[in-house]
DRENGU-316813 format. One record per residue (C-alpha): residue in one letter; x, y, z. Coordinates in Angstrom, 1 decimal. Example, Ala and Ser with C-alpha at 12.3 -4.5 7.8 and 13.67 -1.06 7.14 Angstrom:
2
(pt "a" (12.3 -4.5 7.8)) (pt "s" (13.7 -1.1 7.1)) 
This chain:
442
(pt "m" (154.4 116.4 173.4)) (pt "h" (150.6 117.3 174.9)) (pt "t" (151.2 120.8 173.5)) (pt "k" (151.8 119.9 170.1)) (pt "l" (148.8 117.6 170.5)) (pt "s" (146.6 120.6 171.6)) (pt "h" (147.5 122.8 169.0)) (pt "w" (146.8 120.1 166.1)) (pt "s" (143.3 119.4 167.5)) (pt "v" (142.7 122.9 167.4)) (pt "l" (144.0 123.6 164.2)) (pt "i" (141.6 120.5 163.0)) (pt "a" (138.2 121.8 164.7)) (pt "a" (138.8 125.2 162.8)) (pt "m" (139.4 123.8 159.6)) (pt "t" (136.1 121.4 159.9)) (pt "l" (134.0 124.8 161.7)) (pt "s" (134.8 126.8 158.4)) (pt "l" (133.9 124.1 156.0)) (pt "i" (130.8 123.4 157.7)) (pt "g" (129.7 127.3 158.3)) (pt "g" (130.6 127.2 154.1)) (pt "g" (128.8 124.5 153.0)) (pt "c" (125.5 125.5 155.1)) (pt "g" (125.7 129.2 154.4)) (pt "p" (122.9 130.9 152.2)) (pt "t" (123.7 131.0 148.4)) (pt "e" (123.3 133.9 146.6)) (pt "s" (120.6 133.4 143.3)) (pt "p" (119.9 135.9 140.6)) (pt "p" (117.0 138.3 141.0)) (pt "p" (113.6 137.0 139.5)) (pt "g" (112.9 138.1 136.0)) (pt "s" (116.9 139.2 135.5)) (pt "a" (118.1 138.4 131.8)) (pt "t" (119.6 135.0 131.2)) (pt "r" (123.0 134.0 132.9)) (pt "k" (126.6 134.5 132.3)) (pt "a" (127.9 132.3 129.4)) (pt "a" (129.9 129.5 130.8)) (pt "t" (133.1 128.1 129.1)) (pt "k" (133.0 124.2 129.2)) (pt "y" (135.8 121.7 128.1)) (pt "r" (134.6 118.6 125.8)) (pt "c" (136.9 116.2 125.0)) (pt "p" (136.9 115.9 121.0)) (pt "m" (137.0 111.9 120.7)) (pt "h" (134.6 111.3 123.4)) (pt "p" (132.2 114.3 123.6)) (pt "q" (130.4 113.0 126.9)) (pt "q" (133.4 114.0 128.8)) (pt "v" (132.4 118.0 129.7)) (pt "t" (134.2 119.2 132.6)) (pt "d" (134.1 123.3 133.7)) (pt "r" (137.8 123.6 133.7)) (pt "p" (140.9 122.9 131.4)) (pt "a" (142.0 118.9 132.0)) (pt "d" (142.9 115.7 130.1)) (pt "c" (140.3 113.5 129.0)) (pt "p" (140.3 110.3 131.1)) (pt "i" (139.9 107.8 128.5)) (pt "c" (142.1 109.2 126.0)) (pt "g" (144.5 111.0 127.3)) (pt "m" (143.6 113.8 124.9)) (pt "k" (143.6 117.7 126.2)) (pt "l" (139.7 119.2 126.5)) (pt "v" (138.7 121.7 123.9)) (pt "p" (136.9 124.9 125.4)) (pt "v" (133.1 124.8 123.9)) (pt "k" (131.2 128.1 124.5)) (pt "e" (127.6 127.1 126.2)) (pt "t" (125.2 130.1 125.9)) (pt "t" (121.7 128.8 126.7)) (pt "p" (121.0 127.2 129.7)) (pt "a" (119.4 123.6 130.0)) (pt "p" (115.7 123.5 130.8)) (pt "e" (114.9 123.0 134.6)) (pt "t" (112.2 121.0 135.7)) (pt "a" (110.6 122.1 139.8)) (pt "a" (113.1 119.6 141.2)) (pt "g" (116.0 121.3 139.5)) (pt "q" (117.1 118.7 137.3)) (pt "a" (118.2 118.9 133.4)) (pt "q" (116.1 117.2 131.2)) (pt "p" (116.1 116.7 127.5)) (pt "p" (113.8 119.1 124.9)) (pt "a" (110.4 117.2 124.0)) (pt "g" (110.4 114.9 121.4)) (pt "m" (114.1 114.3 121.5)) (pt "v" (115.6 110.5 122.5)) (pt "q" (117.4 110.2 125.5)) (pt "n" (120.7 108.7 124.7)) (pt "m" (121.0 105.1 125.8)) (pt "p" (124.3 104.2 126.2)) (pt "v" (125.5 100.8 124.5)) (pt "a" (127.5 98.4 126.3)) (pt "g" (131.0 97.8 124.9)) (pt "r" (130.4 100.8 122.1)) (pt "i" (131.5 104.5 122.7)) (pt "a" (130.9 107.6 120.5)) (pt "i" (133.5 108.3 117.9)) (pt "v" (134.3 111.2 115.8)) (pt "l" (135.7 111.4 112.4)) (pt "s" (137.1 113.8 110.1)) (pt "p" (134.9 114.7 106.6)) (pt "e" (138.0 113.1 105.0)) (pt "k" (137.9 110.3 106.9)) (pt "q" (134.1 109.7 106.2)) (pt "q" (134.6 110.5 102.6)) (pt "l" (137.6 108.0 102.2)) (pt "i" (135.6 104.9 104.0)) (pt "g" (132.3 106.2 102.2)) (pt "l" (130.3 107.1 104.8)) (pt "r" (126.7 107.5 104.2)) (pt "t" (123.7 108.8 106.1)) (pt "a" (119.9 108.3 105.7)) (pt "p" (117.5 110.2 107.8)) (pt "v" (114.4 108.5 110.1)) (pt "e" (111.6 109.0 108.7)) (pt "g" (107.7 107.4 108.5)) (pt "r" (106.9 105.7 105.5)) (pt "e" (104.5 103.4 103.8)) (pt "l" (105.6 100.0 105.3)) (pt "a" (104.6 96.6 103.4)) (pt "d" (105.6 92.8 104.5)) (pt "t" (106.0 90.2 102.1)) (pt "v" (105.0 86.2 103.5)) (pt "r" (107.0 83.7 101.0)) (pt "a" (106.4 80.1 101.0)) (pt "t" (106.0 77.5 98.4)) (pt "a" (102.9 75.9 96.8)) (pt "t" (101.7 73.0 94.4)) (pt "v" (99.2 73.2 91.8)) (pt "q" (96.2 71.2 92.4)) (pt "p" (92.8 70.4 90.7)) (pt "d" (90.0 73.0 91.5)) (pt "e" (87.8 70.7 94.2)) (pt "t" (84.7 72.7 92.5)) (pt "r" (85.4 71.3 89.2)) (pt "q" (85.8 67.8 89.8)) (pt "a" (83.3 65.3 89.0)) (pt "k" (82.2 61.2 88.7)) (pt "i" (80.8 59.6 86.4)) (pt "v" (78.9 56.8 87.7)) (pt "a" (76.9 53.9 86.7)) (pt "r" (73.1 54.1 87.3)) (pt "f" (72.3 50.8 86.4)) (pt "s" (73.8 47.3 86.1)) (pt "g" (75.5 45.8 83.1)) (pt "w" (79.1 45.1 81.0)) (pt "v" (81.4 47.2 79.2)) (pt "q" (81.7 46.1 76.0)) (pt "s" (84.2 48.8 74.2)) (pt "l" (86.0 51.7 76.0)) (pt "k" (86.2 54.8 73.3)) (pt "v" (88.3 56.7 76.4)) (pt "n" (91.0 54.3 77.4)) (pt "y" (93.5 55.9 79.3)) (pt "t" (94.4 58.4 82.5)) (pt "g" (94.8 62.3 81.6)) (pt "q" (92.8 62.3 78.6)) (pt "a" (91.0 65.4 77.6)) (pt "i" (87.2 64.7 77.1)) (pt "t" (84.1 67.4 76.1)) (pt "n" (80.4 67.4 77.4)) (pt "g" (79.0 64.7 75.0)) (pt "q" (81.8 62.8 74.1)) (pt "p" (81.8 59.1 73.9)) (pt "l" (82.9 57.3 76.8)) (pt "l" (82.2 53.9 76.4)) (pt "t" (79.5 51.2 75.1)) (pt "v" (77.7 48.8 77.4)) (pt "y" (75.0 45.9 77.7)) (pt "s" (72.2 46.2 80.1)) (pt "a" (69.3 43.9 80.2)) (pt "e" (67.9 46.6 82.5)) (pt "l" (68.7 49.2 80.4)) (pt "l" (67.6 46.9 77.1)) (pt "g" (64.1 46.8 78.6)) (pt "s" (63.8 50.9 79.3)) (pt "q" (64.5 50.9 75.6)) (pt "n" (62.1 48.6 74.3)) (pt "d" (59.6 50.6 76.5)) (pt "f" (60.2 53.5 75.2)) (pt "h" (60.2 52.6 71.6)) (pt "l" (56.9 50.6 72.1)) (pt "s" (55.5 54.1 73.6)) (pt "c" (56.5 56.0 71.1)) (pt "m" (54.6 53.8 68.4)) (pt "a" (51.6 53.8 70.5)) (pt "f" (51.8 57.8 70.8)) (pt "e" (52.0 57.6 66.5)) (pt "k" (49.0 55.5 66.3)) (pt "a" (46.8 57.3 68.6)) (pt "a" (47.9 60.7 66.9)) (pt "s" (46.7 59.5 63.6)) (pt "a" (43.5 57.6 64.4)) (pt "g" (42.9 58.1 68.3)) (pt "t" (40.8 59.8 71.1)) (pt "p" (42.1 62.6 72.6)) (pt "e" (42.2 60.8 75.9)) (pt "q" (44.0 58.0 73.9)) (pt "r" (46.5 60.2 73.0)) (pt "e" (47.0 62.0 76.1)) (pt "a" (47.5 58.5 77.7)) (pt "t" (50.3 57.4 75.2)) (pt "k" (52.3 60.6 75.2)) (pt "r" (52.3 60.5 79.3)) (pt "r" (53.8 57.1 79.0)) (pt "m" (56.3 57.7 76.2)) (pt "d" (57.1 61.0 78.4)) (pt "v" (57.9 58.7 81.2)) (pt "a" (59.9 56.2 79.0)) (pt "r" (62.1 59.3 77.8)) (pt "r" (62.7 60.5 81.5)) (pt "r" (63.9 56.7 83.1)) (pt "l" (66.6 57.0 80.2)) (pt "e" (67.5 60.7 79.9)) (pt "v" (68.1 60.0 84.5)) (pt "w" (70.2 57.0 83.5)) (pt "q" (72.2 59.1 81.1)) (pt "v" (71.5 58.0 77.8)) (pt "g" (72.3 60.7 75.4)) (pt "a" (70.0 62.9 73.4)) (pt "e" (71.2 61.2 70.3)) (pt "e" (70.9 57.8 71.2)) (pt "i" (66.9 58.6 72.8)) (pt "h" (66.4 60.2 68.9)) (pt "a" (67.4 57.5 67.2)) (pt "l" (65.0 54.8 69.5)) (pt "e" (62.2 57.2 68.6)) (pt "k" (62.7 57.3 64.9)) (pt "d" (64.8 54.5 63.9)) (pt "g" (63.3 51.7 65.2)) (pt "p" (64.2 49.1 68.1)) (pt "p" (67.5 49.5 69.9)) (pt "g" (70.6 46.9 69.7)) (pt "d" (72.1 45.1 72.2)) (pt "e" (74.7 47.8 72.9)) (pt "l" (74.3 51.4 73.7)) (pt "l" (76.6 54.4 73.5)) (pt "l" (77.4 56.3 77.0)) (pt "r" (78.5 59.8 76.6)) (pt "s" (80.3 62.1 78.8)) (pt "p" (78.2 64.3 80.6)) (pt "v" (81.1 67.0 81.5)) (pt "s" (84.0 68.3 80.4)) (pt "g" (87.5 68.3 81.8)) (pt "s" (90.4 65.8 81.7)) (pt "v" (90.4 61.9 83.0)) (pt "m" (92.0 61.8 86.6)) (pt "s" (91.6 58.1 87.0)) (pt "r" (89.7 55.2 85.0)) (pt "d" (87.9 52.2 86.6)) (pt "a" (86.3 51.0 83.2)) (pt "f" (87.9 48.2 81.2)) (pt "v" (86.5 46.0 78.7)) (pt "g" (84.4 43.5 80.2)) (pt "f" (84.0 45.6 83.7)) (pt "t" (80.7 44.5 85.3)) (pt "f" (79.2 47.3 87.2)) (pt "r" (76.5 48.0 89.3)) (pt "p" (74.4 51.4 90.3)) (pt "g" (77.0 53.5 92.2)) (pt "d" (80.1 52.2 90.8)) (pt "t" (82.9 54.8 89.3)) (pt "l" (83.3 54.6 86.0)) (pt "y" (85.9 57.4 85.6)) (pt "e" (86.6 60.4 87.5)) (pt "v" (86.9 63.9 85.5)) (pt "a" (88.6 67.5 86.5)) (pt "d" (88.2 70.5 85.1)) (pt "l" (91.8 72.2 84.7)) (pt "s" (90.7 75.6 83.2)) (pt "r" (91.3 76.7 86.9)) (pt "v" (93.6 75.6 89.9)) (pt "w" (94.4 75.7 93.1)) (pt "l" (97.5 76.8 94.7)) (pt "r" (97.9 75.0 98.1)) (pt "t" (100.4 76.6 100.3)) (pt "y" (101.2 76.3 103.9)) (pt "v" (102.3 79.2 106.0)) (pt "f" (103.9 79.3 109.4)) (pt "e" (101.3 79.8 112.8)) (pt "h" (103.1 83.4 113.4)) (pt "e" (102.4 84.7 110.0)) (pt "l" (98.9 83.9 110.2)) (pt "p" (97.5 87.1 111.9)) (pt "r" (98.8 89.3 109.1)) (pt "i" (97.0 87.4 106.4)) (pt "e" (93.5 88.2 105.2)) (pt "v" (91.4 86.6 102.2)) (pt "g" (91.9 89.2 99.7)) (pt "q" (95.0 89.9 99.7)) (pt "k" (97.3 90.1 96.4)) (pt "a" (99.7 87.6 95.9)) (pt "w" (102.4 86.6 92.9)) (pt "v" (103.2 83.4 92.0)) (pt "t" (106.3 82.7 90.3)) (pt "f" (106.6 79.2 88.2)) (pt "p" (110.5 78.2 88.2)) (pt "h" (109.7 75.7 85.3)) (pt "q" (108.3 77.5 83.1)) (pt "g" (111.4 80.3 83.0)) (pt "n" (110.1 81.8 86.3)) (pt "r" (107.0 83.3 84.5)) (pt "r" (105.3 85.2 87.2)) (pt "c" (101.3 85.8 87.8)) (pt "e" (99.1 88.3 90.2)) (pt "c" (96.6 86.4 92.2)) (pt "a" (94.3 86.7 95.8)) (pt "v" (94.2 85.0 98.8)) (pt "a" (90.6 83.0 98.1)) (pt "f" (90.7 80.5 101.6)) (pt "i" (92.6 80.8 105.0)) (pt "a" (92.0 77.1 106.7)) (pt "p" (90.8 77.1 110.4)) (pt "r" (93.3 74.6 111.5)) (pt "v" (97.1 74.3 112.0)) (pt "d" (98.8 71.3 111.6)) (pt "p" (100.2 70.0 115.0)) (pt "q" (102.8 68.6 113.6)) (pt "t" (104.7 71.5 111.5)) (pt "r" (102.5 74.3 112.9)) (pt "r" (101.4 75.5 109.6)) (pt "a" (98.1 76.0 107.9)) (pt "e" (96.7 76.3 104.5)) (pt "v" (96.0 79.3 102.4)) (pt "r" (94.8 78.6 99.0)) (pt "l" (94.9 81.0 95.8)) (pt "e" (93.2 80.4 92.3)) (pt "l" (94.6 80.8 89.0)) (pt "d" (93.2 80.8 85.5)) (pt "n" (94.7 77.7 83.4)) (pt "p" (92.8 78.1 80.3)) (pt "k" (96.0 77.0 78.0)) (pt "h" (96.5 74.3 80.8)) (pt "d" (100.3 74.6 80.6)) (pt "l" (100.0 74.3 84.8)) (pt "r" (100.7 70.9 85.4)) (pt "l" (99.2 69.4 88.6)) (pt "d" (101.4 68.8 91.7)) (pt "s" (103.7 71.4 89.9)) (pt "w" (105.8 73.8 92.2)) (pt "a" (105.5 77.5 92.8)) (pt "n" (106.8 80.3 94.7)) (pt "v" (104.5 82.0 96.6)) (pt "e" (104.7 86.3 97.6)) (pt "i" (101.9 87.5 99.6)) (pt "e" (101.9 91.4 99.7)) (pt "v" (100.9 92.5 103.6)) (pt "p" (100.4 96.2 104.2)) (pt "l" (101.2 97.6 107.2)) (pt "g" (100.3 101.3 106.8)) (pt "k" (102.8 104.5 107.9)) (pt "r" (105.4 103.1 110.3)) (pt "l" (108.6 105.3 111.4)) (pt "t" (111.2 103.6 110.0)) (pt "v" (115.2 103.2 108.8)) (pt "p" (116.4 101.3 106.3)) (pt "a" (117.5 97.9 107.2)) (pt "s" (121.0 98.4 106.1)) (pt "a" (121.1 100.6 109.1)) (pt "v" (120.5 98.2 111.9)) (pt "i" (123.5 95.9 113.3)) (pt "d" (122.2 92.5 114.7)) (pt "t" (124.1 91.3 117.7)) (pt "g" (122.6 88.8 118.3)) (pt "t" (121.2 90.0 121.8)) (pt "r" (120.6 93.9 120.7)) (pt "f" (119.8 96.1 117.6)) (pt "v" (122.5 99.0 117.2)) (pt "a" (122.4 102.0 115.3)) (pt "f" (125.1 105.0 114.5)) (pt "v" (123.2 108.2 114.7)) (pt "q" (125.2 111.4 113.6)) (pt "l" (124.5 114.3 116.4)) (pt "q" (124.8 117.7 115.3)) (pt "d" (128.3 118.2 116.7)) (pt "g" (129.4 115.8 113.6)) (pt "s" (130.0 112.8 116.5)) (pt "l" (128.7 109.3 116.0)) (pt "e" (126.5 108.1 118.4)) (pt "p" (125.8 104.2 119.0)) (pt "r" (122.0 103.8 120.0)) (pt "e" (120.1 100.5 121.0)) (pt "l" (117.2 100.2 119.1)) (pt "k" (113.8 98.4 119.4)) (pt "l" (112.1 97.0 116.4)) (pt "g" (108.8 95.7 115.0)) (pt "v" (108.0 94.9 111.8)) (pt "n" (110.6 95.0 108.8)) (pt "n" (110.8 93.8 105.1)) (pt "d" (113.7 93.6 103.1)) (pt "d" (114.3 97.2 102.9)) (pt "y" (113.5 99.1 106.3)) (pt "c" (113.0 98.5 109.9)) (pt "e" (110.0 100.0 112.0)) (pt "v" (111.8 101.6 114.9)) (pt "l" (109.9 101.5 118.5)) (pt "q" (112.5 103.3 120.4)) (pt "g" (115.9 104.8 120.0)) (pt "v" (115.7 107.3 117.4)) (pt "s" (113.5 110.4 116.3)) (pt "e" (111.7 111.2 113.5)) (pt "g" (114.8 113.2 111.8)) (pt "e" (117.5 112.5 113.0)) (pt "k" (120.2 110.6 110.6)) (pt "v" (121.3 107.1 110.9)) (pt "v" (125.0 106.0 108.9)) (pt "t" (124.0 103.4 106.2)) (pt "r" (127.3 102.5 104.6)) (pt "a" (130.7 101.5 106.2)) (pt "l" (128.6 100.8 109.1)) (pt "f" (130.7 97.6 110.8)) (pt "l" (133.9 99.7 110.2)) (pt "l" (132.6 102.3 112.6)) (pt "d" (131.3 99.3 115.3)) (pt "s" (134.7 98.2 115.1)) (pt "e" (136.1 101.8 115.8)) (pt "s" (133.8 102.2 118.5)) (pt "q" (134.3 99.0 120.3)) (pt "l" (138.2 99.3 120.0)) (pt "q" (137.9 102.5 121.5)) (pt "a" (135.3 101.5 124.3)) (pt "a" (137.7 98.3 124.9)) (pt "v" (140.9 101.1 125.2)) (pt "a" (139.2 103.5 127.1)) (pt "e" (138.2 100.8 129.9)) (pt "m" (142.0 99.4 129.6)) (pt "r" (142.9 103.2 130.5)) (pt "a" (140.2 103.8 133.2)) (pt "g" (141.8 100.6 134.8)) (pt "r" (145.0 101.5 135.1)) (pt "s" (144.0 104.6 136.2)) (pt "q" (142.3 103.1 139.4)) (pt "e" (144.8 100.3 140.0)) (pt "t" (148.0 103.5 139.6)) (pt "k" (145.8 105.8 142.4)) (pt "a" (145.1 102.5 144.4)) (pt "h" (149.2 101.4 144.6)) (pt "p" (151.3 104.9 143.9)) 
């Protein structure tokens, strides 16, 4: 018994020494300056290209026999001896739950597979919002009383009525205004008398008095026609006609028959609607991309989707704390007055983004936690890649990481490929688990 143990001990020691000696011995290396290495034969799975060995075997994932592949050029090595991908290539970042797949040309044609190149292009985004038509604040005016009196009759008597500069508005009675009219009439008579029989000093004095009385009536917005009638026709009557100093549409009317007014009371509010504002509100995260002067398109659904071009005229400096939006104002000409106040419109603001590396939007799968695209490799396999995206529009997405320019991504039959990739990954995982279980419990 002891003899047998000693023989086994000697044998094990000899094998251990031989292994150690073989592992620690010097290795031969090709002489410097020699030609390229001898071509080596590698074996690769046609369904799973990432499975590569240096001898014939079966694929551990799907069980298929590995196909021999000739490798004529070695991979570039760094100073540390580790293989590195060529410059400009994107390393394959594996996507959890998906693996690369291979489809024959017949199957690709059958499912309608299409690809598109990854390339740089001028990218533009569109910010969409809704707007309401509002009057131009720079074209609004109030007609206020500048003396005390009573309204005798109305010539403009309803809201929304269009008026022009010089159009009659209402007739009033005012003791204060009546006294000023009489003063002007008397000064006109005195000037005529001095002009015919007075001295130069008298003519100059009466003219200054007449000009002062005329100016008082003009300040009180008495029309030129009424002043001319006082000068030529004689003493004024009890009523005086007041005219509009502006053109536009009546937005509000406070005057009515019998209304007693004092200086500063508003009689009418008028707005010129030949040019209107479009008030739209943009979310806070979209504001940095919008600038004054950017082109915008406005569509009016109530007018048969009428489309007009305008530009951003103003961006409010304040964000609403409740809605987290800020006002963006557009301006639009309205010569026919067919854009009604408070009507709705759809706004599209065009935001140029410059040249970016992009992929078609149809090539991206949004899983909720990551963005995935399938890249067609040179050997024909379709490899899933995780992408890091930047800005995007309806047609293209900016790619920050995951693919490089010139590669081809799948744009059609994408979800069929994704389903097949996930299915094969699940089967491979089941087979790998079963193989480990078999090794653990033969």
